N, C-alpha and C positions, 0 to 999 in steps of 0.2 A: 798536819794538813798541808802546809806550805811545802813546796818542792825546792830541793837544792839543784840548781842548774850548774853542772860541771864544777861543783865545789866552790864556785866563786859568787854566785848570786842565789837570792832566795825569791822564788815567785810568790807574791802576795795577792795578786788579782789577775783575772783573765778578762779582757775587754769582750763584752758581749754584743754591744750595739750602740748607736748614737742615742743620746737622751736629750731632748729638747732641741733648739734651733740655734744654739750659739757655741757648738763644738764640744758640748759635754758628752761623756760616754758613761754607760751603765756597765759596771764590772762585777763578776762573781768574786766574792771574797774567798781567797785560798788560804788565809792565816787564821790561827786561833786567837789572834790579837788584833781585832778590827780597830781598836783605839789608836793604833800606830798611824792610821790615815789622818787623824786629827792635826798633827804637826808635820805632815809630809810636805816637804818643799821641792823635793827632787826625787826622781826615780829613773829607771831605765826601761826601755821597751824592747821586747825581743819576739821575733817570730821564728819559727823553725828555719834553721839553716842561715840565719843572719846574726851578725854580732850585735849585742845589745847597744842601743844608742841612748844617750842621756836626754832627759826632758824635764822641763820645770813643771811643777804642779801648782796651779793658781789657787784652786780650791778643791775641797772634797767633802762630801756629806753622805750619811747613810740614808737609804731610801728603799723601803719594802725588802728588806734583807739583802740588799745589794749595796755597793758603794758607787756614788756619782763622782767622776773625776772631771775636772777641767784643766787641760793642759795648755801652757803657753804656745801661741802660735797656731792652735787648732780652734778656729772660730766660725766654722760652718759645719752643716750636717754632712756635706761630702768629705770634709777633712776628717770629721769623727768616723765616718764609714770606713775610711782607709785604715783605721786602727783596729777594726774588728778582728778578734782572734788573737791579737797580741797579748803577751804576758807583761804584767807590771812587775819589775824586779827591784830589789834593794841588794846592795853588797852584803855578802855573807856575814861580814863583821858587825853589820847594823842589826842583826837578828836580836830578838828579845831574849834576855838570859832567862833560863828555865830553873826552877828549884831542883834540889837534889832528887834523884831518881825519876826525872822527867827527860824526855829526849825528843828531838825532832825525828819524825819517822824516817826522814831521808838519811839521817846519820846511821841508821841501823842497816841500810843496804851495804852489802859487802862484808858484814861482820861474820865470823865463823861461829857456827852454833855447835856447842860441845855438851854432851851428856856426861857429866863428870863422874856420876856414880857408876856408870857402866864403862867409863874410860875410853869412850869413843867420840869422834867427830861425826856430827850428823850432816853437815854441809855448810853452805854459805847462803846468806839471806840475799835473794834476788829481787824481792818486792816486799813491801808492807802494804797490805790491804786494809784501808780504813773502812770499818763497817758501821760506825755510829755507836758501836758497843765495844766489845773486845776486839782489838785489831788482830789481824792474822799475819804471821810471818810466813812467806813463801821461801822455803829452803831447798836449794839445789844440792842433792848428795853428789859427791864426786863420782863421775863415770856413769850416772844414771840419768835417764830422761825425765822420769816422773818427779815432781816436786813433793816435798813433805810440808804439810800445813800445820803450824804450831801457833796456838793462841798466844798473843803477847799479854799474858796475865802474870802478875807478880808471883803467884803461887807456882807457875811453871817456869817462867824465865827469872830464876832466882838472883842472877848477877848479870849486869849489863855494864861493859866497859867499852865505851865507844872509842876511847883512846888507844886501847889494845885491839880493837875491832873483834871483840869476843863477847858472846852471850852464852852463859851457862844455863842449862835447862835441867829440871827435875820433873819430868812429865809423869802424869798418872799412869798406871798399869794399862796397857793396851793402846795408848794414844798413838804411838808410832805404828802399831800394827794396823790400826784403822786406816792409816794412810796407805799401807801396803795393799789393803783389799779395796781401796777406793771408797771407804766408808760404808760399804754395804756388806751385810752378813747374809750368808745363805739361809734361805728359808725352806724348810721341809715340812 
């Protein structure tokens, strides 16, 4: 769920609006590890086009599926309003370690997708769509405009090596052909 920002930072929250009267903000949680906010003492704030700036976190607590953050030096509703839309970042090195065979979705972007049984490269992952169920790899074949959609299921993506930037697939019969026809079959 969390996003990798230029390989250096991980976005863990997006500030939505002020919360309360003393400079607190409500933020959408972008991480699968919301417990990381419990001990968070510092972070970085980034908006599009600007370099991240460090900020101290005084307090944080969960509230109605969101996280409430109180930053040092932000003590008014007006100050909190100026943070609307900013992303809360941590350095990439501070990300939570994942167990074997689990990956940050952002790590899969840029990986080559290879159909080993057929001995051919399908393309490069340009996006990973989180669906709330089985995530979908958007793969761009070389020299083609249309993307190929591949479910990120262990039965299909049999080997993932983020270090080598390679995903080996063994798709069911006709999966790639469904992509060629846009998923629609002619009806007569």
